[in-house]
N, C-alpha and C positions, 0 to 999 in steps of 0.2 A: 588296597584299602577296602574293597568290597568284602573281602573275607573277614576283615576285622568287624565290620558292621553285622555280618551274618553271625559271627561268633558272639557278639554282644547281644544280638537278638535271641540266640539260643540260651545265653546266660539269663536274660530277663524272663524268658519263657520258663526255664527251670525254676527260677526263684519264685515266680508266681505260683507254680505248681506246688512248690515246697510250702509256701505260706498258706495255700489253700488246704493242704493236708494237715499242717500244724493247727490251723483254725478248726478243722473238723475234729481233731483229737481233743483240743481244749473244750469244744462244745459238748462232746460226748462225756468228758470227765465232769464238767459242770452239771450236765443233765443227770448223771448217775448220782452225784452228791445231792442235788436238789430232790431227786426221787427218794433217796434214802432218808433225808430229813423229813420229807412229807410223810413217808410211811411211819417213821418214828413218832411224828406228831400225832398222826391218826391213832396209833397204838396207845400212846399216853392218854389221849382223850377218851378212847373206848375203855381202857382198863381203869382209869381214875374216875371218870364221870359216867360211864355207861351203866345201863341197867338200873336207873334211878338212884345211883350212888351219889349223884350231885346233891340230893337232899341231905345226905349225911356228911357232906364234905365241909371241912372247917378250914377257912382261909386264915393263915397266921397274920396277914396284913390288913384284913378287913376292919375298917373303922379307924385305923391308925393314921391314914393319910386322906382326910376328907377333902372333897372337891372345894367346899366352901367352909372356911373356918371363921366363925363370927368374931373371934378375938383379933384376927388380923384386919378384917374389913370394917371394924367398928368405927363409926364417925365420932369425932371428938365434938362434944357440945360445950360451948362457952357461955 
């Protein structure tokens, strides 16, 4: 019976090592994806708005979705 518990202990030890390795792989993959997205975001900011280009930038949605629309929040007077 002792050999069974020793075997079970070895299985648990192996499974914990496996999950630790799998977690490390997932963490590195997520880190690389996040780094790539951050680098792309910085590139877009610099190329689109860098060098005072933001003064010439035209937003296609500016003014179309106001924060406060007086037509919606108008009080009805009786």
